[in-house]
N, C-alpha and C positions, 0 to 999 in steps of 0.2 A: 984387780981381773979375779981373784978368786970369789970375791963377792958378786962381781956379774955372774959367773958361771953359777953358781948355786941360786940365783935369783932366775936363771935360763932355763935350768934342770927343773926347777919347781912350775915353770909357768910351763913348760912342754909336759911335763906329767898331765896338769889339768889338761893341756890341751888334747893331750893321749884318752885320756880318761872321757872326757867330756865327747870327743869323735866317736868311742865305741857305744857311747850310753846313745849315743844320737842316731845309731845305725840301727839298734834294737829291734826297734818295731817292725825295720825292713827285713829285717833277717828272718823273724817270726812269720813273715808275709807267703815265705815262699813255697811251694806246693810240696805236698806232705805225701810221702813214699806211701802208696795202699799196702804193703807189707807191712808198717810200723804202725800206722793210724790208728787211733783209739776208736772205737766204737762211738756211732753218734747217739743212737738211744738202745736202753734196754732191751727193747724187741728185737733189734737187730742181732743183740748178741744170742738171745733167746734163739733166735732161729737158727743162728751159727753152730751153737748147741746142739740143736734136731741134728743138722747134719752131721754133725761130729757122730753122733750115735747113730744115725743112718750109717755111716762108713763102719762103724764098728760092728754094727750087727744087731742094735741094741733094739729091737722095734718097741719094746714096752715104752723104755726110755723115751725113745724119737716122738711116740704119740702122747706121750705126758706133758711133754716139753712142749707142741705141738699145741697141744690145749689149754695150757699155761699162757703161752702167749696170746691165742685168740681171748680167753676170757680176761685177761689183766692190759691188754691193750687193743681192744677191739677195731679201733679205727686204723690201726699203723698200718702202711703198706706191709708189713713182715707177716701180719698177721690174715691177712687177704690172701697171701703166698702159703700159708699155714692150712687154712680152710683148705685152700687147693688141695695139698700137698694129704689131706687127714680124709679126703674124699675121694682121693687114691689109693690111700690104704686100706680102703672099706670102711672106712669107720663111719657108721652110722650117726646121725644124730652131732655131726660135727659143732662145736660150743659156738654160738656167738649170733648166729645165723649171718645174715648181709651187715656190713658197717656202712655207714653214710659214705657215699663216692663210690662205694664199692660192684656198681653197674650189675649188669644182668651175669648169673652165675652159671 
């Protein structure tokens, strides 16, 4: 009887591990909490950084960050937003001009 119990425990342990591993892809496919997600690309992170500088009142750092974003990632949707922000801030000659897909500005 003890031999049967030992074999059963070993088989049950393998089944539990297999079930846990088999469910892993489904666990990873769940919706990501927006507050915990990682940035999709560096231009998004740079735009968020510029927004933090804006909130703290550091206009120079905000402008520098927006300019870097436009120069480094000119075709990003965040670069388009950064160009608009630079124009609103009165920063003449916002770098990069219009990128493909920006449309009329």
